[in-house]
N, C-alpha and C positions, 0 to 999 in steps of 0.2 A: 253801742259799739263805737269806738273811736275811729275817726277817719284815717285812712291809710296815708302815711307821709308821702308816698309816691303816686297817689292817685290810682292805686290798684283797685280793680273790680273783682272781688272775691266771689267764687262760686263753689258749691259742693257738687259732688257727683250725683247724677240722677239715680244711681244705685244706692245712695245713702238713705237710710230711713229717717223718720221724724222722731225716733226715740232717743236720739243722741248717740252715744257710743264712740267708737274709734273712727272718726272721720277726719279727713283733711280737706282744706279748701285750696283752690288753685286760682292764681291771677295770671292770665296769659295776655293781658292787654298792655304789658310794659315793654318798651322797646329793647330788644336783645336779650330778654330773660323771661323765665317762667318762675313765679314765686309760689311757694307752698307753705302752709301753716296748719297748725292744729286747730280744728274748729272749736274746741272747748276752751282755747286760750287765744282769742283773736287779737289781744294786745301784746301777746308774747312774741318770741322770735319767729322768724320765717327763714326758709332756705331758698336760695336762688340757683337756678340751673340755666344753662344755655338751652335754647329751644330744641336743638338736635338731641342733646343728652336727655331731655325730658321725653321727647318723642320715642327715643330708644327704650327708655324705662317703661313707658306706657305700653309699647308694643310687646316688650318682654312679659309684662304682667298678663296681657291679653292672651298670649299663646302658652302661658303656664311655664315659661322658662325660669321664673323666679320663685317657684314653689319651695317651701322650706324642706 
């Protein structure tokens, strides 16, 4: 895996299994942003969110407000 150009420390959710699949990795150690990427493509693009926006998204997922 190539090192992150920003010094990001990527982690997968503890809910992610070891079988691969549809997982994302999150880096929350960066000043002023939370980065998200596809765990199957670690050298591919990533998305960046303001910490408050990411917290609102995670909260919405946890309470089921974002179900399809």
